[in-house]
C-alpha positions as CSV (number, residue, x, y, z in Angstrom):
1,M,-49.4,5.1,-7.7
2,A,-52.3,2.9,-8.6
3,A,-51.6,-0.4,-10.5
4,Q,-52.9,0.1,-14.0
5,V,-54.4,-2.8,-16.1
6,G,-52.1,-3.8,-19.0
7,K,-49.1,-2.0,-17.8
8,R,-45.7,-4.0,-17.2
9,Y,-43.8,-3.4,-14.1
10,K,-40.2,-4.6,-13.6
11,A,-37.9,-5.2,-10.6
12,A,-34.1,-4.9,-10.4
13,S,-33.6,-8.7,-10.6
14,G,-35.1,-8.6,-14.2
15,A,-38.5,-9.9,-13.1
16,E,-41.6,-8.5,-14.8
17,V,-45.3,-8.6,-14.3
18,I,-48.2,-7.3,-16.1
19,V,-51.3,-6.2,-14.2
20,T,-54.4,-8.1,-15.2
21,K,-56.8,-6.6,-12.6
22,G,-56.0,-3.1,-11.5
23,G,-56.8,-1.0,-8.4
24,A,-55.5,1.2,-5.7
25,G,-52.2,0.1,-4.4
26,T,-48.5,0.1,-5.2
27,L,-46.6,-3.0,-6.5
28,T,-43.3,-3.3,-4.7
29,D,-40.3,-5.5,-4.3
30,G,-40.0,-5.5,-0.5
31,A,-40.2,-1.9,0.2
32,V,-38.9,-0.7,-3.3
33,E,-41.4,0.3,-5.7
34,L,-41.6,-1.5,-9.1
35,V,-41.2,0.7,-12.1
36,L,-43.1,0.7,-15.4
37,S,-41.3,-1.1,-18.1
38,D,-41.7,1.6,-20.7
39,S,-40.7,4.5,-18.2
40,G,-36.9,4.3,-19.0
41,Q,-36.1,4.3,-15.3
42,A,-33.8,1.8,-13.7
43,P,-35.5,0.0,-10.8
44,A,-33.8,0.1,-7.4
45,A,-32.6,-3.1,-5.9
46,G,-34.9,-4.9,-3.6
47,P,-34.2,-7.4,-0.8
48,A,-31.5,-9.8,-1.3
49,D,-33.4,-12.8,0.2
50,A,-36.4,-12.6,-2.1
51,E,-37.9,-15.7,-3.5
52,A,-38.1,-16.5,-7.2
53,I,-41.3,-15.9,-9.0
54,Q,-42.1,-18.2,-11.9
55,L,-43.1,-17.4,-15.4
56,G,-46.8,-17.7,-16.0
57,K,-48.0,-17.7,-12.4
58,R,-50.6,-15.3,-11.1
59,Y,-50.5,-13.4,-7.9
60,Q,-53.3,-11.5,-6.2
61,S,-53.2,-8.7,-3.5
62,A,-54.4,-9.6,0.1
63,D,-57.6,-7.7,-0.5
64,G,-58.1,-9.3,-4.0
65,S,-58.3,-5.9,-5.8
66,I,-55.1,-6.3,-7.8
67,E,-53.9,-9.3,-9.9
68,A,-50.5,-9.7,-11.7
69,L,-49.2,-12.3,-14.2
70,V,-45.5,-13.1,-14.2
71,I,-44.2,-12.5,-17.7
72,K,-40.5,-12.7,-16.8
73,A,-39.2,-14.8,-14.0
74,G,-36.7,-13.5,-11.3
75,K,-36.2,-12.9,-7.6
76,V,-38.6,-10.5,-6.2
77,D,-40.5,-10.0,-2.9
78,L,-43.8,-9.1,-4.7
79,R,-45.9,-6.9,-2.6
80,C,-48.9,-4.7,-2.9
81,G,-49.5,-1.8,-0.3
82,G,-46.9,-3.4,1.9
83,E,-48.7,-6.8,2.1
84,P,-47.3,-10.0,0.4
85,M,-49.2,-10.9,-2.7
86,K,-50.3,-14.6,-2.8
87,L,-50.0,-17.1,-5.5
88,L,-53.3,-18.0,-7.2
89,Q,-54.1,-21.6,-7.9
90,P,-55.2,-22.3,-11.4
91,K,-58.9,-22.8,-12.0
92,V,-60.1,-26.4,-12.5
93,L,-62.2,-26.7,-15.7
94,P,-64.6,-29.4,-16.3
95,S,-63.6,-32.2,-18.5
96,A,-64.9,-32.3,-22.1
97,D,-65.5,-36.1,-22.1
């Protein structure tokens, strides 16, 4: 299933992300697919040794086609198409002096 812009995905740990840039690829918690928040399905448990993702952080797929924003923190091994998603650094804006 392709990641859709504006859709919220959740993991079993309670972590939620919203897709800000969509594309072909499936968001997973390790090997377990994340579910849409409004689908009513309960997500399956992911890996127990997952790292915590922090509220407000952005993640990008390895190929740069998908970006997600964390809207609810939790422990999740966030992946896209089997590859780990990387944490994006905030953009430095010029000062307004």
